[in-house]
N, CA, C and O atoms as a Tripos MOL2 file, in Angstrom:
@<TRIPOS>MOLECULE
protein
  280   279    70     0     0
PROTEIN
NO_CHARGES

@<TRIPOS>ATOM
      1 N         -16.5430  -27.3810  -43.2170 N.3       1 MET1
      2 CA        -17.5860  -26.7120  -43.9690 C.3       1 MET1
      3 C         -18.3810  -27.7570  -44.7380 C.2       1 MET1
      4 O         -17.8010  -28.6160  -45.4010 O.2       1 MET1
      5 N         -19.6870  -27.6880  -44.6560 N.am      2 ASN2
      6 CA        -20.4790  -28.6870  -45.3450 C.3       2 ASN2
      7 C         -20.5280  -28.3900  -46.8460 C.2       2 ASN2
      8 O         -20.1960  -27.2910  -47.2910 O.2       2 ASN2
      9 N         -20.9460  -29.3880  -47.6060 N.am      3 THR3
     10 CA        -20.9390  -29.2960  -49.0610 C.3       3 THR3
     11 C         -21.8430  -28.1760  -49.5670 C.2       3 THR3
     12 O         -21.4570  -27.4310  -50.4680 O.2       3 THR3
     13 N         -23.0430  -28.0480  -48.9970 N.am      4 ASP4
     14 CA        -23.9540  -26.9890  -49.4270 C.3       4 ASP4
     15 C         -23.3460  -25.6070  -49.2110 C.2       4 ASP4
     16 O         -23.4560  -24.7320  -50.0700 O.2       4 ASP4
     17 N         -22.7160  -25.4200  -48.0840 N.am      5 ARG5
     18 CA        -22.0800  -24.1290  -47.7810 C.3       5 ARG5
     19 C         -20.9260  -23.8680  -48.7350 C.2       5 ARG5
     20 O         -20.7630  -22.7470  -49.2170 O.2       5 ARG5
     21 N         -20.1290  -24.8840  -49.0120 N.am      6 ALA6
     22 CA        -19.0000  -24.7320  -49.9330 C.3       6 ALA6
     23 C         -19.4890  -24.3820  -51.3360 C.2       6 ALA6
     24 O         -18.9080  -23.5220  -52.0000 O.2       6 ALA6
     25 N         -20.5440  -25.0370  -51.7860 N.am      7 GLN7
     26 CA        -21.1030  -24.7430  -53.1100 C.3       7 GLN7
     27 C         -21.6650  -23.3260  -53.1530 C.2       7 GLN7
     28 O         -21.4930  -22.6120  -54.1410 O.2       7 GLN7
     29 N         -22.3270  -22.9300  -52.0900 N.am      8 SER8
     30 CA        -22.8870  -21.5910  -52.0130 C.3       8 SER8
     31 C         -21.7790  -20.5400  -52.0310 C.2       8 SER8
     32 O         -21.8910  -19.5290  -52.7250 O.2       8 SER8
     33 N         -20.7200  -20.7740  -51.2740 N.am      9 ASP9
     34 CA        -19.5800  -19.8470  -51.2430 C.3       9 ASP9
     35 C         -18.9090  -19.7700  -52.6110 C.2       9 ASP9
     36 O         -18.5410  -18.6820  -53.0550 O.2       9 ASP9
     37 N         -18.7460  -20.8940  -53.2770 N.am     10 ARG10
     38 CA        -18.1250  -20.9210  -54.6170 C.3      10 ARG10
     39 C         -19.0060  -20.1570  -55.6120 C.2      10 ARG10
     40 O         -18.5080  -19.3820  -56.4280 O.2      10 ARG10
     41 N         -20.3180  -20.3880  -55.5300 N.am     11 HIS11
     42 CA        -21.2490  -19.7010  -56.4230 C.3      11 HIS11
     43 C         -21.1850  -18.1860  -56.1970 C.2      11 HIS11
     44 O         -21.1120  -17.4180  -57.1560 O.2      11 HIS11
     45 N         -21.2120  -17.7570  -54.9330 N.am     12 ARG12
     46 CA        -21.1270  -16.3340  -54.6040 C.3      12 ARG12
     47 C         -19.8330  -15.7320  -55.1440 C.2      12 ARG12
     48 O         -19.8380  -14.6430  -55.7160 O.2      12 ARG12
     49 N         -18.7360  -16.4400  -54.9590 N.am     13 HIS13
     50 CA        -17.4400  -15.9610  -55.4200 C.3      13 HIS13
     51 C         -17.4260  -15.8010  -56.9420 C.2      13 HIS13
     52 O         -16.9760  -14.7760  -57.4550 O.2      13 HIS13
     53 N         -17.9120  -16.7980  -57.6520 N.am     14 GLN14
     54 CA        -17.9270  -16.7260  -59.1060 C.3      14 GLN14
     55 C         -18.8270  -15.5970  -59.5940 C.2      14 GLN14
     56 O         -18.4870  -14.9130  -60.5590 O.2      14 GLN14
     57 N         -19.9660  -15.3920  -58.9420 N.am     15 CYS15
     58 CA        -20.8570  -14.2900  -59.2990 C.3      15 CYS15
     59 C         -20.1670  -12.9450  -59.0740 C.2      15 CYS15
     60 O         -20.2880  -12.0340  -59.8920 O.2      15 CYS15
     61 N         -19.4510  -12.8290  -57.9710 N.am     16 GLU16
     62 CA        -18.7610  -11.5810  -57.6650 C.3      16 GLU16
     63 C         -17.6600  -11.3060  -58.6850 C.2      16 GLU16
     64 O         -17.4810  -10.1650  -59.1110 O.2      16 GLU16
     65 N         -16.9270  -12.3380  -59.0760 N.am     17 VAL17
     66 CA        -15.8840  -12.1710  -60.0900 C.3      17 VAL17
     67 C         -16.5090  -11.7590  -61.4250 C.2      17 VAL17
     68 O         -15.9970  -10.8630  -62.0970 O.2      17 VAL17
     69 N         -17.6080  -12.4030  -61.8110 N.am     18 ARG18
     70 CA        -18.2920  -12.0220  -63.0570 C.3      18 ARG18
     71 C         -18.7810  -10.5770  -62.9990 C.2      18 ARG18
     72 O         -18.6860   -9.8430  -63.9820 O.2      18 ARG18
     73 N         -19.3040  -10.1760  -61.8420 N.am     19 PHE19
     74 CA        -19.7400   -8.7960  -61.6590 C.3      19 PHE19
     75 C         -18.5720   -7.8340  -61.8920 C.2      19 PHE19
     76 O         -18.7260   -6.8190  -62.5700 O.2      19 PHE19
     77 N         -17.4170   -8.1540  -61.3350 N.am     20 LEU20
     78 CA        -16.2340   -7.3000  -61.5080 C.3      20 LEU20
     79 C         -15.7730   -7.2800  -62.9590 C.2      20 LEU20
     80 O         -15.3740   -6.2350  -63.4730 O.2      20 LEU20
     81 N         -15.8270   -8.4340  -63.6200 N.am     21 LEU21
     82 CA        -15.4550   -8.4920  -65.0350 C.3      21 LEU21
     83 C         -16.3690   -7.6020  -65.8680 C.2      21 LEU21
     84 O         -15.8980   -6.8430  -66.7140 O.2      21 LEU21
     85 N         -17.6630   -7.6950  -65.6320 N.am     22 ALA22
     86 CA        -18.6230   -6.8700  -66.3750 C.3      22 ALA22
     87 C         -18.4160   -5.3870  -66.0460 C.2      22 ALA22
     88 O         -18.4390   -4.5440  -66.9430 O.2      22 ALA22
     89 N         -18.2150   -5.0710  -64.7730 N.am     23 ALA23
     90 CA        -18.0220   -3.6840  -64.3530 C.3      23 ALA23
     91 C         -16.7640   -3.0800  -64.9810 C.2      23 ALA23
     92 O         -16.7390   -1.8950  -65.3140 O.2      23 ALA23
     93 N         -15.7360   -3.8870  -65.1370 N.am     24 SER24
     94 CA        -14.4780   -3.3800  -65.7070 C.3      24 SER24
     95 C         -14.6450   -2.9440  -67.1560 C.2      24 SER24
     96 O         -13.8460   -2.1560  -67.6610 O.2      24 SER24
     97 N         -15.6720   -3.4450  -67.8270 N.am     25 ARG25
     98 CA        -15.9200   -3.1210  -69.2310 C.3      25 ARG25
     99 C         -16.8860   -1.9530  -69.4080 C.2      25 ARG25
    100 O         -17.0630   -1.4650  -70.5240 O.2      25 ARG25
    101 N         -17.5110   -1.5000  -68.3230 N.am     26 GLU26
    102 CA        -18.4830   -0.4120  -68.3870 C.3      26 GLU26
    103 C         -17.7870    0.9470  -68.3780 C.2      26 GLU26
    104 O         -16.7860    1.1480  -67.6900 O.2      26 GLU26
    105 N         -18.3360    1.8620  -69.1530 N.am     27 ASP27
    106 CA        -17.7990    3.2270  -69.1490 C.3      27 ASP27
    107 C         -17.9760    3.8960  -67.7950 C.2      27 ASP27
    108 O         -17.1060    4.6360  -67.3370 O.2      27 ASP27
    109 N         -19.1130    3.6290  -67.1580 N.am     28 ALA28
    110 CA        -19.4210    4.2780  -65.8810 C.3      28 ALA28
    111 C         -18.5680    3.7570  -64.7290 C.2      28 ALA28
    112 O         -18.3980    4.4500  -63.7250 O.2      28 ALA28
    113 N         -18.0350    2.5580  -64.8580 N.am     29 ARG29
    114 CA        -17.2330    1.9810  -63.7660 C.3      29 ARG29
    115 C         -15.7900    1.8240  -64.2190 C.2      29 ARG29
    116 O         -14.9610    2.6800  -63.9100 O.2      29 ARG29
    117 N         -15.4750    0.7920  -64.9180 N.am     30 GLY30
    118 CA        -14.1310    0.6110  -65.4450 C.3      30 GLY30
    119 C         -13.1350    0.0560  -64.4370 C.2      30 GLY30
    120 O         -13.4890   -0.2960  -63.3120 O.2      30 GLY30
    121 N         -11.8940   -0.0110  -64.8650 N.am     31 GLY31
    122 CA        -10.8180   -0.6040  -64.0780 C.3      31 GLY31
    123 C         -10.5400    0.0960  -62.7680 C.2      31 GLY31
    124 O         -10.2430   -0.5540  -61.7660 O.2      31 GLY31
    125 N         -10.6330    1.4210  -62.7620 N.am     32 GLU32
    126 CA        -10.3730    2.1600  -61.5210 C.3      32 GLU32
    127 C         -11.4230    1.8130  -60.4610 C.2      32 GLU32
    128 O         -11.1020    1.6790  -59.2800 O.2      32 GLU32
    129 N         -12.6690    1.6710  -60.8910 N.am     33 TRP33
    130 CA        -13.7310    1.3040  -59.9620 C.3      33 TRP33
    131 C         -13.4730   -0.0870  -59.3870 C.2      33 TRP33
    132 O         -13.6410   -0.3050  -58.1870 O.2      33 TRP33
    133 N         -13.0650   -1.0280  -60.2410 N.am     34 VAL34
    134 CA        -12.7670   -2.3910  -59.7900 C.3      34 VAL34
    135 C         -11.6240   -2.3620  -58.7760 C.2      34 VAL34
    136 O         -11.6920   -3.0290  -57.7440 O.2      34 VAL34
    137 N         -10.5850   -1.5970  -59.0670 N.am     35 ASP35
    138 CA         -9.4600   -1.4770  -58.1200 C.3      35 ASP35
    139 C          -9.9270   -0.9380  -56.7760 C.2      35 ASP35
    140 O          -9.5310   -1.4450  -55.7270 O.2      35 ASP35
    141 N         -10.7680    0.0870  -56.8070 N.am     36 ALA36
    142 CA        -11.2920    0.6640  -55.5540 C.3      36 ALA36
    143 C         -12.1500   -0.3550  -54.8130 C.2      36 ALA36
    144 O         -12.0830   -0.4480  -53.5870 O.2      36 ALA36
    145 N         -12.9500   -1.1120  -55.5420 N.am     37 TYR37
    146 CA        -13.7910   -2.1490  -54.9320 C.3      37 TYR37
    147 C         -12.9170   -3.1720  -54.2060 C.2      37 TYR37
    148 O         -13.2090   -3.5530  -53.0720 O.2      37 TYR37
    149 N         -11.8510   -3.6110  -54.8620 N.am     38 LEU38
    150 CA        -10.9820   -4.6250  -54.2700 C.3      38 LEU38
    151 C         -10.2040   -4.1010  -53.0650 C.2      38 LEU38
    152 O          -9.7540   -4.8890  -52.2340 O.2      38 LEU38
    153 N         -10.0420   -2.7890  -52.9610 N.am     39 LYS39
    154 CA         -9.3250   -2.1890  -51.8330 C.3      39 LYS39
    155 C         -10.2490   -1.8230  -50.6720 C.2      39 LYS39
    156 O          -9.7800   -1.4430  -49.5980 O.2      39 LYS39
    157 N         -11.5580   -1.9360  -50.8880 N.am     40 HIS40
    158 CA        -12.5180   -1.5480  -49.8510 C.3      40 HIS40
    159 C         -12.3760   -2.4720  -48.6390 C.2      40 HIS40
    160 O         -12.2060   -3.6790  -48.8080 O.2      40 HIS40
    161 N         -12.4410   -1.9290  -47.4250 N.am     41 PRO41
    162 CA        -12.2910   -2.7490  -46.2160 C.3      41 PRO41
    163 C         -13.2630   -3.9280  -46.1220 C.2      41 PRO41
    164 O         -12.9100   -4.9690  -45.5670 O.2      41 PRO41
    165 N         -14.4650   -3.7850  -46.6490 N.am     42 LYS42
    166 CA        -15.4370   -4.8760  -46.5810 C.3      42 LYS42
    167 C         -15.0440   -6.0580  -47.4580 C.2      42 LYS42
    168 O         -15.5810   -7.1540  -47.3000 O.2      42 LYS42
    169 N         -14.1210   -5.8450  -48.3710 N.am     43 VAL43
    170 CA        -13.6900   -6.8930  -49.2980 C.3      43 VAL43
    171 C         -12.3110   -7.4460  -48.8890 C.2      43 VAL43
    172 O         -11.8070   -8.3840  -49.5070 O.2      43 VAL43
    173 N         -11.7240   -6.8710  -47.8700 N.am     44 ALA44
    174 CA        -10.3390   -7.1850  -47.4960 C.3      44 ALA44
    175 C         -10.0580   -8.6730  -47.3380 C.2      44 ALA44
    176 O          -9.0020   -9.1420  -47.7640 O.2      44 ALA44
    177 N         -10.9530   -9.4090  -46.7500 N.am     45 GLY45
    178 CA        -10.7050  -10.8240  -46.4970 C.3      45 GLY45
    179 C         -10.7290  -11.7010  -47.7330 C.2      45 GLY45
    180 O         -10.2710  -12.8430  -47.7010 O.2      45 GLY45
    181 N         -11.2620  -11.1680  -48.8200 N.am     46 ARG46
    182 CA        -11.3590  -11.9890  -50.0260 C.3      46 ARG46
    183 C         -10.7690  -11.3160  -51.2660 C.2      46 ARG46
    184 O         -10.8390  -11.8720  -52.3620 O.2      46 ARG46
    185 N         -10.1930  -10.1340  -51.1040 N.am     47 SER47
    186 CA         -9.7240   -9.3650  -52.2560 C.3      47 SER47
    187 C          -8.6150  -10.0630  -53.0310 C.2      47 SER47
    188 O          -8.5910   -9.9820  -54.2590 O.2      47 SER47
    189 N          -7.7030  -10.7420  -52.3600 N.am     48 ALA48
    190 CA         -6.5980  -11.3990  -53.0670 C.3      48 ALA48
    191 C          -7.1140  -12.5070  -53.9890 C.2      48 ALA48
    192 O          -6.6600  -12.6320  -55.1270 O.2      48 ALA48
    193 N          -8.0540  -13.3040  -53.5030 N.am     49 VAL49
    194 CA         -8.6120  -14.3960  -54.3120 C.3      49 VAL49
    195 C          -9.4750  -13.8270  -55.4310 C.2      49 VAL49
    196 O          -9.4500  -14.3340  -56.5530 O.2      49 VAL49
    197 N         -10.2390  -12.7770  -55.1330 N.am     50 LEU50
    198 CA        -11.0440  -12.1400  -56.1710 C.3      50 LEU50
    199 C         -10.1520  -11.5900  -57.2830 C.2      50 LEU50
    200 O         -10.4340  -11.7920  -58.4640 O.2      50 LEU50
    201 N          -9.0880  -10.9040  -56.9100 N.am     51 ALA51
    202 CA         -8.1750  -10.3280  -57.9030 C.3      51 ALA51
    203 C          -7.5200  -11.4180  -58.7480 C.2      51 ALA51
    204 O          -7.4020  -11.2760  -59.9650 O.2      51 ALA51
    205 N          -7.1000  -12.4910  -58.1150 N.am     52 LYS52
    206 CA         -6.4700  -13.6070  -58.8350 C.3      52 LYS52
    207 C          -7.4400  -14.2130  -59.8400 C.2      52 LYS52
    208 O          -7.0980  -14.3940  -61.0090 O.2      52 LYS52
    209 N          -8.6410  -14.5230  -59.3890 N.am     53 ASP53
    210 CA         -9.6220  -15.1350  -60.2900 C.3      53 ASP53
    211 C         -10.1080  -14.1500  -61.3450 C.2      53 ASP53
    212 O         -10.3960  -14.5480  -62.4740 O.2      53 ASP53
    213 N         -10.2030  -12.8720  -60.9960 N.am     54 PHE54
    214 CA        -10.5540  -11.8450  -61.9730 C.3      54 PHE54
    215 C          -9.5350  -11.8520  -63.1140 C.2      54 PHE54
    216 O          -9.9080  -11.8810  -64.2870 O.2      54 PHE54
    217 N          -8.2620  -11.8250  -62.7670 N.am     55 GLN55
    218 CA         -7.2050  -11.7940  -63.7870 C.3      55 GLN55
    219 C          -7.2030  -13.0770  -64.6260 C.2      55 GLN55
    220 O          -7.0520  -13.0230  -65.8460 O.2      55 GLN55
    221 N          -7.3700  -14.2250  -63.9710 N.am     56 GLU56
    222 CA         -7.3980  -15.4920  -64.7070 C.3      56 GLU56
    223 C          -8.5840  -15.5600  -65.6580 C.2      56 GLU56
    224 O          -8.4280  -15.9310  -66.8210 O.2      56 GLU56
    225 N          -9.7580  -15.2080  -65.1730 N.am     57 GLN57
    226 CA        -10.9560  -15.2700  -66.0050 C.3      57 GLN57
    227 C         -10.8900  -14.2510  -67.1480 C.2      57 GLN57
    228 O         -11.3180  -14.5400  -68.2650 O.2      57 GLN57
    229 N         -10.3650  -13.0850  -66.8730 N.am     58 GLN58
    230 CA        -10.2190  -12.0690  -67.9140 C.3      58 GLN58
    231 C          -9.2500  -12.5560  -68.9960 C.2      58 GLN58
    232 O          -9.5120  -12.3820  -70.1860 O.2      58 GLN58
    233 N          -8.1450  -13.1580  -68.5910 N.am     59 ALA59
    234 CA         -7.1700  -13.6810  -69.5510 C.3      59 ALA59
    235 C          -7.7570  -14.8070  -70.4010 C.2      59 ALA59
    236 O          -7.3460  -15.0070  -71.5440 O.2      59 ALA59
    237 N          -8.7100  -15.5330  -69.8440 N.am     60 ARG60
    238 CA         -9.3470  -16.6390  -70.5670 C.3      60 ARG60
    239 C         -10.5020  -16.1670  -71.4510 C.2      60 ARG60
    240 O         -11.0970  -16.9630  -72.1770 O.2      60 ARG60
    241 N         -10.8120  -14.8900  -71.3900 N.am     61 GLY61
    242 CA        -11.8540  -14.3400  -72.2460 C.3      61 GLY61
    243 C         -13.2160  -14.1890  -71.6070 C.2      61 GLY61
    244 O         -14.1880  -13.9090  -72.3090 O.2      61 GLY61
    245 N         -13.3220  -14.3630  -70.3040 N.am     62 ASN62
    246 CA        -14.5990  -14.1910  -69.6260 C.3      62 ASN62
    247 C         -14.9220  -12.7000  -69.5800 C.2      62 ASN62
    248 O         -14.1220  -11.8960  -69.1000 O.2      62 ASN62
    249 N         -16.1030  -12.3400  -70.0830 N.am     63 ASP63
    250 CA        -16.5180  -10.9400  -70.1020 C.3      63 ASP63
    251 C         -17.5570  -10.6270  -69.0280 C.2      63 ASP63
    252 O         -18.0960   -9.5210  -68.9900 O.2      63 ASP63
    253 N         -17.8350  -11.5830  -68.1660 N.am     64 GLY64
    254 CA        -18.7560  -11.3580  -67.0610 C.3      64 GLY64
    255 C         -20.1790  -11.7840  -67.3340 C.2      64 GLY64
    256 O         -21.0730  -11.5050  -66.5350 O.2      64 GLY64
    257 N         -20.4080  -12.4570  -68.4520 N.am     65 ARG65
    258 CA        -21.7640  -12.9330  -68.7540 C.3      65 ARG65
    259 C         -22.2590  -13.8910  -67.6860 C.2      65 ARG65
    260 O         -21.4810  -14.6450  -67.1010 O.2      65 ARG65
    261 N         -23.5510  -13.8530  -67.4400 N.am     66 TYR66
    262 CA        -24.1930  -14.6970  -66.4390 C.3      66 TYR66
    263 C         -23.8320  -16.1650  -66.6470 C.2      66 TYR66
    264 O         -23.9830  -16.7020  -67.7440 O.2      66 TYR66
    265 N         -23.3600  -16.8000  -65.5940 N.am     67 GLY67
    266 CA        -23.0910  -18.2330  -65.6010 C.3      67 GLY67
    267 C         -21.7860  -18.6440  -66.2490 C.2      67 GLY67
    268 O         -21.4180  -19.8160  -66.1700 O.2      67 GLY67
    269 N         -21.0710  -17.7340  -66.8850 N.am     68 LEU68
    270 CA        -19.8330  -18.0950  -67.5740 C.3      68 LEU68
    271 C         -18.6760  -18.2110  -66.5830 C.2      68 LEU68
    272 O         -18.4090  -17.2910  -65.8100 O.2      68 LEU68
    273 N         -18.0020  -19.3450  -66.6180 N.am     69 TRP69
    274 CA        -16.7940  -19.5610  -65.8080 C.3      69 TRP69
    275 C         -15.8870  -20.4450  -66.6500 C.2      69 TRP69
    276 O         -16.2150  -21.5950  -66.9410 O.2      69 TRP69
    277 N         -14.7510  -19.8970  -67.0340 N.am     70 ILE70
    278 CA        -13.8510  -20.5870  -67.9610 C.3      70 ILE70
    279 C         -12.6840  -21.2110  -67.2120 C.2      70 ILE70
    280 O         -11.8190  -21.8360  -67.8260 O.2      70 ILE70
@<TRIPOS>BOND
     1     1     2 1
     2     2     3 1
     3     3     4 2
     4     3     5 am
     5     5     6 1
     6     6     7 1
     7     7     8 2
     8     7     9 am
     9     9    10 1
    10    10    11 1
    11    11    12 2
    12    11    13 am
    13    13    14 1
    14    14    15 1
    15    15    16 2
    16    15    17 am
    17    17    18 1
    18    18    19 1
    19    19    20 2
    20    19    21 am
    21    21    22 1
    22    22    23 1
    23    23    24 2
    24    23    25 am
    25    25    26 1
    26    26    27 1
    27    27    28 2
    28    27    29 am
    29    29    30 1
    30    30    31 1
    31    31    32 2
    32    31    33 am
    33    33    34 1
    34    34    35 1
    35    35    36 2
    36    35    37 am
    37    37    38 1
    38    38    39 1
    39    39    40 2
    40    39    41 am
    41    41    42 1
    42    42    43 1
    43    43    44 2
    44    43    45 am
    45    45    46 1
    46    46    47 1
    47    47    48 2
    48    47    49 am
    49    49    50 1
    50    50    51 1
    51    51    52 2
    52    51    53 am
    53    53    54 1
    54    54    55 1
    55    55    56 2
    56    55    57 am
    57    57    58 1
    58    58    59 1
    59    59    60 2
    60    59    61 am
    61    61    62 1
    62    62    63 1
    63    63    64 2
    64    63    65 am
    65    65    66 1
    66    66    67 1
    67    67    68 2
    68    67    69 am
    69    69    70 1
    70    70    71 1
    71    71    72 2
    72    71    73 am
    73    73    74 1
    74    74    75 1
    75    75    76 2
    76    75    77 am
    77    77    78 1
    78    78    79 1
    79    79    80 2
    80    79    81 am
    81    81    82 1
    82    82    83 1
    83    83    84 2
    84    83    85 am
    85    85    86 1
    86    86    87 1
    87    87    88 2
    88    87    89 am
    89    89    90 1
    90    90    91 1
    91    91    92 2
    92    91    93 am
    93    93    94 1
    94    94    95 1
    95    95    96 2
    96    95    97 am
    97    97    98 1
    98    98    99 1
    99    99   100 2
   100    99   101 am
   101   101   102 1
   102   102   103 1
   103   103   104 2
   104   103   105 am
   105   105   106 1
   106   106   107 1
   107   107   108 2
   108   107   109 am
   109   109   110 1
   110   110   111 1
   111   111   112 2
   112   111   113 am
   113   113   114 1
   114   114   115 1
   115   115   116 2
   116   115   117 am
   117   117   118 1
   118   118   119 1
   119   119   120 2
   120   119   121 am
   121   121   122 1
   122   122   123 1
   123   123   124 2
   124   123   125 am
   125   125   126 1
   126   126   127 1
   127   127   128 2
   128   127   129 am
   129   129   130 1
   130   130   131 1
   131   131   132 2
   132   131   133 am
   133   133   134 1
   134   134   135 1
   135   135   136 2
   136   135   137 am
   137   137   138 1
   138   138   139 1
   139   139   140 2
   140   139   141 am
   141   141   142 1
   142   142   143 1
   143   143   144 2
   144   143   145 am
   145   145   146 1
   146   146   147 1
   147   147   148 2
   148   147   149 am
   149   149   150 1
   150   150   151 1
   151   151   152 2
   152   151   153 am
   153   153   154 1
   154   154   155 1
   155   155   156 2
   156   155   157 am
   157   157   158 1
   158   158   159 1
   159   159   160 2
   160   159   161 am
   161   161   162 1
   162   162   163 1
   163   163   164 2
   164   163   165 am
   165   165   166 1
   166   166   167 1
   167   167   168 2
   168   167   169 am
   169   169   170 1
   170   170   171 1
   171   171   172 2
   172   171   173 am
   173   173   174 1
   174   174   175 1
   175   175   176 2
   176   175   177 am
   177   177   178 1
   178   178   179 1
   179   179   180 2
   180   179   181 am
   181   181   182 1
   182   182   183 1
   183   183   184 2
   184   183   185 am
   185   185   186 1
   186   186   187 1
   187   187   188 2
   188   187   189 am
   189   189   190 1
   190   190   191 1
   191   191   192 2
   192   191   193 am
   193   193   194 1
   194   194   195 1
   195   195   196 2
   196   195   197 am
   197   197   198 1
   198   198   199 1
   199   199   200 2
   200   199   201 am
   201   201   202 1
   202   202   203 1
   203   203   204 2
   204   203   205 am
   205   205   206 1
   206   206   207 1
   207   207   208 2
   208   207   209 am
   209   209   210 1
   210   210   211 1
   211   211   212 2
   212   211   213 am
   213   213   214 1
   214   214   215 1
   215   215   216 2
   216   215   217 am
   217   217   218 1
   218   218   219 1
   219   219   220 2
   220   219   221 am
   221   221   222 1
   222   222   223 1
   223   223   224 2
   224   223   225 am
   225   225   226 1
   226   226   227 1
   227   227   228 2
   228   227   229 am
   229   229   230 1
   230   230   231 1
   231   231   232 2
   232   231   233 am
   233   233   234 1
   234   234   235 1
   235   235   236 2
   236   235   237 am
   237   237   238 1
   238   238   239 1
   239   239   240 2
   240   239   241 am
   241   241   242 1
   242   242   243 1
   243   243   244 2
   244   243   245 am
   245   245   246 1
   246   246   247 1
   247   247   248 2
   248   247   249 am
   249   249   250 1
   250   250   251 1
   251   251   252 2
   252   251   253 am
   253   253   254 1
   254   254   255 1
   255   255   256 2
   256   255   257 am
   257   257   258 1
   258   258   259 1
   259   259   260 2
   260   259   261 am
   261   261   262 1
   262   262   263 1
   263   263   264 2
   264   263   265 am
   265   265   266 1
   266   266   267 1
   267   267   268 2
   268   267   269 am
   269   269   270 1
   270   270   271 1
   271   271   272 2
   272   271   273 am
   273   273   274 1
   274   274   275 1
   275   275   276 2
   276   275   277 am
   277   277   278 1
   278   278   279 1
   279   279   280 2
@<TRIPOS>SUBSTRUCTURE
     1 MET1         2 RESIDUE 1 A MET
     2 ASN2         6 RESIDUE 1 A ASN
     3 THR3        10 RESIDUE 1 A THR
     4 ASP4        14 RESIDUE 1 A ASP
     5 ARG5        18 RESIDUE 1 A ARG
     6 ALA6        22 RESIDUE 1 A ALA
     7 GLN7        26 RESIDUE 1 A GLN
     8 SER8        30 RESIDUE 1 A SER
     9 ASP9        34 RESIDUE 1 A ASP
    10 ARG10       38 RESIDUE 1 A ARG
    11 HIS11       42 RESIDUE 1 A HIS
    12 ARG12       46 RESIDUE 1 A ARG
    13 HIS13       50 RESIDUE 1 A HIS
    14 GLN14       54 RESIDUE 1 A GLN
    15 CYS15       58 RESIDUE 1 A CYS
    16 GLU16       62 RESIDUE 1 A GLU
    17 VAL17       66 RESIDUE 1 A VAL
    18 ARG18       70 RESIDUE 1 A ARG
    19 PHE19       74 RESIDUE 1 A PHE
    20 LEU20       78 RESIDUE 1 A LEU
    21 LEU21       82 RESIDUE 1 A LEU
    22 ALA22       86 RESIDUE 1 A ALA
    23 ALA23       90 RESIDUE 1 A ALA
    24 SER24       94 RESIDUE 1 A SER
    25 ARG25       98 RESIDUE 1 A ARG
    26 GLU26      102 RESIDUE 1 A GLU
    27 ASP27      106 RESIDUE 1 A ASP
    28 ALA28      110 RESIDUE 1 A ALA
    29 ARG29      114 RESIDUE 1 A ARG
    30 GLY30      118 RESIDUE 1 A GLY
    31 GLY31      122 RESIDUE 1 A GLY
    32 GLU32      126 RESIDUE 1 A GLU
    33 TRP33      130 RESIDUE 1 A TRP
    34 VAL34      134 RESIDUE 1 A VAL
    35 ASP35      138 RESIDUE 1 A ASP
    36 ALA36      142 RESIDUE 1 A ALA
    37 TYR37      146 RESIDUE 1 A TYR
    38 LEU38      150 RESIDUE 1 A LEU
    39 LYS39      154 RESIDUE 1 A LYS
    40 HIS40      158 RESIDUE 1 A HIS
    41 PRO41      162 RESIDUE 1 A PRO
    42 LYS42      166 RESIDUE 1 A LYS
    43 VAL43      170 RESIDUE 1 A VAL
    44 ALA44      174 RESIDUE 1 A ALA
    45 GLY45      178 RESIDUE 1 A GLY
    46 ARG46      182 RESIDUE 1 A ARG
    47 SER47      186 RESIDUE 1 A SER
    48 ALA48      190 RESIDUE 1 A ALA
    49 VAL49      194 RESIDUE 1 A VAL
    50 LEU50      198 RESIDUE 1 A LEU
    51 ALA51      202 RESIDUE 1 A ALA
    52 LYS52      206 RESIDUE 1 A LYS
    53 ASP53      210 RESIDUE 1 A ASP
    54 PHE54      214 RESIDUE 1 A PHE
    55 GLN55      218 RESIDUE 1 A GLN
    56 GLU56      222 RESIDUE 1 A GLU
    57 GLN57      226 RESIDUE 1 A GLN
    58 GLN58      230 RESIDUE 1 A GLN
    59 ALA59      234 RESIDUE 1 A ALA
    60 ARG60      238 RESIDUE 1 A ARG
    61 GLY61      242 RESIDUE 1 A GLY
    62 ASN62      246 RESIDUE 1 A ASN
    63 ASP63      250 RESIDUE 1 A ASP
    64 GLY64      254 RESIDUE 1 A GLY
    65 ARG65      258 RESIDUE 1 A ARG
    66 TYR66      262 RESIDUE 1 A TYR
    67 GLY67      266 RESIDUE 1 A GLY
    68 LEU68      270 RESIDUE 1 A LEU
    69 TRP69      274 RESIDUE 1 A TRP
    70 ILE70      278 RESIDUE 1 A ILE
């Protein structure tokens, strides 16, 4: 994988994790919505890594703000 592709994939992943962090704090979505998102077939290939990074970032205090990665 070339460097540009790796950076793009890392950026996409971090954005997706931040999106999930922000969604988990919303009244309209919340934790159940995040769980359903991670179980969706379209997310199957990356759900384990998303869940791991979601939990790590949440434990570190990341609330999903744009650009924040702790």
